[in-house]
VEXDREN-2710 file (C-alpha; in Angstrom, 1 decimal):
% VEXDREN-2710
k/r/px/py/pz
1/MET/55.2/120.9/71.3
2/GLY/52.4/122.9/69.6
3/ALA/50.7/121.9/66.4
4/LEU/51.9/123.3/63.2
5/SER/49.8/125.6/61.0
6/PRO/48.9/124.4/57.5
7/GLU/51.3/126.9/56.0
8/GLY/54.1/125.9/58.5
9/GLY/53.6/122.2/57.8
10/ARG/53.8/122.6/54.1
11/ALA/57.0/124.8/54.3
12/THR/58.6/122.1/56.5
13/ARG/57.6/119.4/54.0
14/VAL/59.2/121.4/51.2
15/ARG/62.5/121.9/53.2
16/ALA/62.6/118.1/54.0
17/ALA/61.9/117.1/50.4
18/PHE/64.8/119.6/49.3
19/VAL/67.3/118.1/51.9
20/ALA/66.3/114.5/50.8
21/SER/67.0/115.3/47.3
22/VAL/70.4/116.9/48.0
23/VAL/71.4/113.9/50.0
24/ALA/70.3/111.7/47.1
25/LEU/72.2/113.6/44.6
26/SER/75.3/113.6/46.8
27/ALA/75.1/110.0/47.3
28/ALA/74.9/109.4/43.7
29/ALA/77.5/111.8/42.5
30/GLY/80.0/111.7/45.5
31/PRO/81.4/108.3/44.8
32/ALA/81.8/108.9/41.2
33/ARG/83.9/112.1/42.0
34/VAL/86.0/110.4/44.6
35/SER/86.5/107.3/42.2
36/ALA/87.4/109.7/39.4
37/GLN/89.8/111.7/41.6
38/VAL/91.5/108.4/42.9
39/GLU/91.6/107.1/39.3
40/ALA/93.3/110.2/38.1
41/ASN/95.9/110.1/41.0
42/LEU/96.9/106.5/40.5
43/ILE/100.0/107.4/38.5
44/LEU/103.5/106.6/39.7
45/HIS/105.7/109.4/38.4
46/GLY/109.4/108.6/39.0
47/THR/113.0/109.1/38.0
48/ALA/115.8/106.6/37.4
49/LEU/119.2/107.8/38.6
50/LEU/122.7/106.7/37.8
51/GLY/124.7/107.9/40.8
52/ASP/123.9/111.7/40.9
53/THR/122.8/112.0/37.4
54/ALA/119.8/110.7/35.3
55/LEU/119.8/107.1/33.9
56/THR/119.0/107.8/30.2
57/SER/118.1/104.3/29.1
58/GLY/116.6/101.1/30.4
59/THR/113.0/99.7/31.1
60/VAL/111.2/100.4/34.4
61/VAL/108.9/97.5/35.5
62/LEU/106.1/97.9/37.8
63/HIS/105.5/95.0/40.4
64/HIS/102.4/94.2/42.4
65/LEU/103.0/92.5/45.7
66/THR/100.3/90.8/47.7
67/THR/100.3/88.4/50.7
68/THR/100.3/85.4/48.3
69/THR/101.4/86.7/45.0
70/GLN/104.1/88.9/43.3
71/GLY/104.0/89.8/39.6
72/GLU/104.8/92.3/37.0
73/VAL/102.0/94.6/36.1
74/ASP/103.4/97.0/33.5
75/SER/106.7/98.5/32.0
76/ILE/107.9/101.6/30.3
77/THR/111.1/102.9/28.8
78/VAL/112.7/105.7/30.7
79/ALA/112.8/109.2/28.9
80/ALA/116.0/110.9/28.0
81/ASP/115.9/112.8/31.3
82/GLY/115.4/109.4/33.3
83/SER/111.7/110.2/34.0
84/PHE/108.9/107.6/33.8
85/SER/105.1/107.3/34.6
86/LEU/103.2/104.1/35.3
87/ARG/99.5/103.6/36.1
88/LEU/98.5/101.6/39.0
89/PRO/95.7/99.1/38.5
90/ASN/94.2/99.7/41.9
91/VAL/94.8/101.7/45.1
92/PRO/97.7/100.4/47.1
93/ASP/96.7/99.0/50.5
94/ARG/99.2/97.6/53.0
95/ALA/96.4/96.3/55.2
96/ARG/95.3/94.0/52.4
97/GLY/98.7/93.1/51.3
98/GLY/98.3/95.0/48.0
99/VAL/101.6/97.1/47.6
100/PHE/103.7/98.2/44.5
101/PHE/107.3/98.9/43.7
102/ALA/109.2/99.5/40.5
103/SER/112.6/98.2/39.3
104/ILE/115.1/98.6/36.5
105/ARG/118.2/96.8/35.3
106/HIS/121.6/98.4/34.7
107/GLU/124.6/96.5/33.5
108/GLY/123.0/93.2/34.5
109/VAL/122.2/94.3/38.1
110/SER/118.4/94.8/39.1
111/TYR/117.8/97.9/41.3
112/PHE/114.5/98.4/43.3
113/GLY/112.7/101.4/44.5
114/SER/110.8/101.6/47.8
115/LEU/107.4/100.0/48.5
116/VAL/104.4/102.1/47.6
117/THR/101.9/101.3/50.3
118/THR/99.4/104.2/50.3
119/ALA/97.9/106.4/47.6
120/SER/99.4/109.6/49.2
121/GLN/102.9/108.5/48.2
122/LEU/101.9/109.0/44.5
123/ASP/102.0/112.8/45.2
124/SER/105.9/112.5/45.5
125/VAL/108.3/111.8/42.8
126/TYR/109.4/108.1/43.0
127/SER/113.1/107.3/42.5
128/ILE/115.2/104.3/41.6
129/GLN/118.9/104.5/42.3
130/THR/121.4/102.6/40.2
131/TYR/125.3/102.5/39.9
132/ASP/127.9/101.5/37.4
133/THR/129.5/98.1/38.4
134/LEU/133.0/97.0/39.5
135/LEU/134.1/93.4/38.7
136/ALA/135.6/91.9/41.9
137/PRO/138.8/89.9/41.9
138/GLU/138.5/86.1/42.3
139/GLN/139.1/86.3/46.0
140/GLY/136.6/89.2/46.4
141/VAL/137.0/92.7/47.6
142/ASP/137.5/94.2/51.3
143/LEU/134.1/95.3/52.5
144/GLN/133.8/97.4/55.7
145/ILE/132.4/95.6/58.6
146/GLU/130.4/98.2/60.4
147/ILE/128.8/96.0/63.1
148/ARG/129.3/92.3/64.0
149/THR/127.3/90.8/66.8
150/VAL/127.9/87.1/67.8
151/PHE/125.2/85.5/70.1
152/LEU/126.5/82.3/71.7
153/GLU/124.3/79.7/73.4
154/ALA/125.7/76.6/75.3
155/VAL/124.1/73.4/74.0
156/GLU/125.4/70.2/75.5
157/ASN/129.0/71.5/75.7
158/ARG/128.7/73.1/72.3
159/TRP/127.9/76.5/71.0
160/ARG/124.8/77.5/68.9
161/VAL/126.0/80.5/67.2
162/THR/123.9/83.5/65.6
163/ASP/126.3/85.6/63.7
164/VAL/125.0/89.0/62.5
165/PHE/127.0/91.1/59.9
166/GLN/126.4/94.7/58.7
167/LEU/128.7/95.3/55.8
168/ALA/129.2/98.5/53.9
169/ASN/130.3/99.2/50.4
170/MET/132.1/102.5/50.7
171/GLY/132.7/103.0/47.1
172/THR/130.5/104.6/44.3
173/ARG/130.1/101.4/42.2
174/THR/128.2/98.2/42.6
175/VAL/130.6/95.3/43.2
176/VAL/129.8/92.1/41.1
177/THR/131.3/88.7/41.1
178/ARG/133.1/86.8/38.5
179/GLU/131.5/83.5/37.4
180/THR/133.5/81.4/39.8
181/GLY/134.6/84.0/42.2
182/ALA/133.1/86.0/45.2
183/VAL/132.2/89.5/46.1
184/TRP/133.5/89.1/49.7
185/ARG/135.1/86.3/51.8
186/TYR/135.5/86.0/55.5
187/PRO/136.7/83.2/57.8
188/LEU/134.5/81.8/60.4
189/ALA/135.7/79.9/63.5
190/VAL/137.3/76.5/62.9
191/GLY/134.9/73.7/62.9
192/ALA/131.6/75.5/62.0
193/THR/129.0/73.1/61.1
194/GLU/125.2/73.0/60.4
195/PHE/125.5/76.3/58.5
196/ALA/122.3/78.1/57.7
197/VAL/121.4/81.6/56.4
198/GLY/118.9/83.6/58.4
199/GLU/117.1/86.9/57.9
200/GLY/118.6/89.8/56.2
201/ASP/118.9/92.0/53.1
202/MET/120.1/89.2/50.8
203/THR/118.6/86.0/49.7
204/PRO/120.1/82.8/51.1
205/GLU/121.3/81.4/47.9
206/VAL/124.0/84.2/47.6
207/ILE/125.6/83.3/50.9
208/ASP/127.5/80.0/51.6
209/LEU/130.2/78.4/53.8
210/GLU/133.2/77.1/51.6
211/ASN/136.3/75.6/53.2
212/GLY/135.7/77.5/56.5
213/ASP/135.0/80.8/54.7
214/LEU/131.8/82.9/54.6
215/VAL/131.3/83.5/50.9
216/LEU/129.1/86.3/49.5
217/ARG/128.2/86.3/45.8
218/ALA/125.3/89.0/45.7
219/PRO/125.9/92.3/44.0
220/MET/127.0/94.8/46.6
221/SER/125.7/98.3/45.8
222/PRO/127.1/101.3/47.7
223/GLY/125.9/101.6/51.2
224/PRO/125.2/99.1/54.1
225/ARG/123.7/95.6/53.8
226/MET/122.8/93.2/56.7
227/PHE/122.6/89.4/57.0
228/VAL/122.5/86.7/59.5
229/VAL/124.0/83.2/59.5
230/ARG/123.7/80.5/62.1
231/TYR/126.1/77.4/62.8
232/MET/127.4/75.2/65.5
233/LEU/130.8/74.9/67.1
234/ASP/132.0/71.9/69.0
235/ASP/134.8/73.7/71.0
236/MET/133.5/76.2/73.7
237/PHE/136.8/77.8/74.1
238/THR/137.7/78.7/70.6
239/SER/139.1/81.6/68.5
240/ILE/136.8/83.6/66.3
241/PRO/138.7/85.1/63.3
242/THR/138.5/88.8/62.8
243/PRO/140.8/89.9/60.0
244/GLY/140.8/93.5/59.3
245/ILE/138.9/96.2/61.3
246/VAL/135.5/95.7/62.8
247/ASP/134.0/99.1/63.7
248/GLN/131.8/97.7/66.4
249/PHE/132.1/94.1/67.7
250/GLU/130.0/92.5/70.3
251/VAL/129.7/89.0/71.8
252/LEU/126.8/88.0/73.9
253/ILE/126.8/84.8/75.8
254/ARG/123.6/83.3/76.9
255/GLU/123.5/82.2/80.6
256/PRO/124.0/79.5/81.9
257/ALA/127.4/79.0/80.3
258/PRO/131.0/78.3/81.5
259/LEU/133.0/81.0/83.2
260/MET/135.2/82.6/80.6
261/GLU/136.5/85.9/79.3
262/VAL/136.6/87.2/75.7
263/GLU/140.1/88.3/75.0
264/GLY/140.1/91.4/72.9
265/LEU/136.7/92.7/74.1
266/SER/135.6/94.3/77.3
267/PHE/133.0/92.8/79.6
268/LEU/130.1/95.5/80.0
269/ALA/127.3/94.0/81.9
270/ARG/124.7/91.2/82.0
271/VAL/121.7/92.2/79.9
272/GLU/118.2/90.6/79.7
273/LEU/117.3/90.7/75.9
274/GLU/113.9/89.0/76.6
275/VAL/112.1/87.7/79.6
276/GLY/114.2/84.9/81.1
277/SER/117.1/85.3/78.7
278/THR/120.3/86.8/80.3
279/TYR/123.4/87.4/78.3
280/ARG/127.0/88.4/79.3
281/ARG/127.8/91.3/77.0
282/TYR/131.4/91.9/75.7
283/SER/132.1/94.8/73.3
284/GLY/134.8/96.6/71.5
285/GLN/135.2/99.5/69.1
286/SER/137.6/99.5/66.1
287/VAL/138.7/96.1/66.8
288/ASP/141.8/95.3/64.8
289/LEU/142.9/91.9/65.8
290/ALA/143.7/88.6/63.9
291/SER/141.0/86.9/66.2
292/ILE/139.3/87.2/69.6
293/ARG/139.6/84.2/72.1
294/LEU/137.1/82.7/74.5
295/VAL/139.2/81.7/77.4
296/SER/138.2/79.6/80.4
297/ILE/138.7/81.2/83.9
298/ASP/138.5/79.5/87.3
299/ALA/135.7/80.3/89.7
300/PRO/136.4/83.3/92.1
301/PHE/138.3/82.2/95.3
302/GLU/135.9/81.4/98.2
303/PRO/137.7/81.2/101.6
304/PRO/136.6/78.4/104.0
305/VAL/134.1/79.3/106.6
306/GLU/136.6/79.2/109.5
307/TRP/138.5/82.0/107.8
308/VAL/135.5/84.4/107.6
309/ALA/136.7/85.9/110.8
310/VAL/140.2/86.5/109.3
311/VAL/138.5/88.4/106.4
312/VAL/136.5/90.4/108.7
313/GLY/139.4/91.3/110.8
314/THR/141.1/92.4/107.6
315/LEU/138.4/94.7/106.6
316/LEU/138.3/96.1/110.3
317/ALA/142.0/96.8/110.0
318/GLY/141.5/98.6/106.7
319/MET/138.8/100.7/108.0
320/GLY/141.2/101.5/110.9
321/LEU/143.9/102.6/108.6
322/PHE/141.4/104.8/106.7
323/ALA/140.4/106.4/109.9
324/LEU/144.1/107.2/110.7
325/ARG/144.5/108.7/107.2
326/ALA/141.4/110.9/107.7
327/SER/142.7/112.1/111.0
328/GLY/145.9/113.4/109.3
329/LEU/148.3/110.8/110.7
330/SER/150.9/109.3/108.4
331/PHE/152.6/106.0/108.6
332/SER/154.9/103.9/106.3
333/ARG/153.6/101.0/104.0
334/GLU/155.3/98.6/106.4
335/PRO/154.4/100.2/109.9
336/SER/156.7/99.5/112.7
337/GLY/155.7/96.7/115.1
338/ALA/154.1/94.8/112.2
339/PRO/156.8/92.6/110.5
340/ALA/155.8/91.1/107.3
341/SER/156.2/87.6/108.9
342/SER/153.7/88.3/111.6
343/ARG/150.1/87.5/111.5
344/HIS/149.1/91.2/111.5
345/GLY/151.7/91.9/108.7
346/LEU/150.4/89.1/106.6
347/LEU/146.9/90.3/107.0
348/LEU/147.9/93.8/105.8
349/GLN/149.6/92.1/102.8
350/VAL/146.3/90.4/102.0
351/ALA/144.4/93.6/102.3
352/ARG/146.9/95.5/100.0
353/LEU/146.8/92.6/97.6
354/ASP/142.9/92.7/97.5
355/ASP/143.0/96.5/97.0
356/ASP/145.5/96.2/94.1
357/PHE/143.5/93.5/92.4
358/GLU/140.2/95.3/92.7
359/ALA/141.8/98.6/91.3
360/GLN/142.6/96.7/88.0
361/GLY/138.8/96.9/87.1
362/ASN/138.8/94.1/84.4
363/PRO/141.9/91.9/85.0
364/SER/143.0/89.3/82.5
365/ALA/142.8/85.6/83.3
366/SER/146.5/85.4/84.0
367/ALA/146.4/88.4/86.4
368/ARG/143.5/86.7/88.2
369/THR/145.4/83.4/88.5
370/THR/148.5/85.2/89.9
371/TYR/146.4/87.1/92.4
372/GLU/144.7/83.9/93.7
373/ARG/147.9/82.0/93.9
374/ARG/149.6/84.8/96.0
375/ARG/146.5/85.3/98.2
376/GLU/146.3/81.6/99.0
377/GLY/150.0/81.6/99.9
378/LEU/149.6/84.5/102.3
379/LEU/146.6/82.8/103.9
380/SER/148.6/79.5/104.3
381/ARG/151.3/81.7/106.1
382/ILE/148.5/83.3/108.3
383/ARG/147.3/79.9/109.4
384/ALA/150.7/78.8/110.2
385/ALA/151.8/82.1/112.0
386/PRO/151.9/82.1/115.9
END
C-alpha cells in the first residue's frame, strides 16, 4: 500500500474522528431511546367481557408469576365499557420465568386471562372472559364427557389405573356448587382405592372420591376442562361404570396383561406409546352403556404337533376348492363322495368352521368358546374316523 499524502492523511483522520463521535453518541443515546420506547409500551390494555357484552363493574388484578413466586402487582376498576389499562413493572420474559396475567371476580368466581410472556403481546387488546353463574342442585349437574381414556397396568394381579376425563359445560353460565353439594358426580369402578389427583386444569382440592363417586366441586365455566385421577383396583375382571354418553371412550391395557376383551368397545391395535411400553387399544364412539366390562378369554386353540399334517391337509383342500371355483366348476356344499361322517367330510367341516369364524372379524368371548368347542369335537371325530 502506498504512503498517504499529508492532505490525505488529515482527511482520513477527520473522517475517523467523525465516525467515532457518531458511534459514541449512538451508544449513549440508543439505549435511552430503546428503554424509553419499551417503558412506553409496558401497558396492558384490556377488556373484561360478560358473555358477549362488556363487564361494566369489577376490579382487575395484575399478577406477576416467576419460577419461585407469584404475587399481585397492581389493580384497577374497569371502566363503564369494560376496558382497563395496567402498567407492567418490567418486560415480560418467559425464559427468566417472569410472566404476567390479569384476573377479575364476578359473582364470587375468579376468571383469568391468558399469560403475557413477551412484550409484543402488549400490542393487542387483552381480554378476560366472565359468565353469570348457575347454582347446581345438591347432586350436581350432567356435564358432557367429550373424551375419557382409561390406562390399565397390571401390578401383582391388580390394576393401576390412570383415568383421564375431558368434560364440557355446554351451557352459557358457570356452574357453581352449594355449600355441601357438588358440581358433578360420576361413579368409578367398585373397589377403587389409593385415590389421587394428577395433572389437569383443576386444583387437586376440588376433586375427591366419596362413597365410590368421583366428585367435582370446582366452578365449571362454559367450555372444556381436563383432569386426571389415579387409583388401584383389586379385581382384574371388573366393570367400569359409564352412565350417560361418552363421546369418545378408550381403554389402553399395558402388556403384559391377562387375555381379555373389553365388552362395549372394539379392539383396534397394539400401540407403543413410548419405547418398551406396548398397550392393547380398545375404543368406542358415542358409548351409551351402563358400564363396560373386562372379560377374561381363553388362550387361542393350539393343535398338538401330530395334527399339524391334518391342518396342512385342510389348507390344501381349501386351495383345491378355490381352484375349482376359479375354473368355473360348481359343486354343492356337501359334495358327493364326501359324507359328513367321513374323514374328508369332517376336514371340510373344520375348514368351513374356520372360515366362518375368521369372517366374524372381532368375535365375542362366547362366540370364540363355541367355535373352539365345535372345532375340538370335529377333530376328535377325525381322530376316530377310519
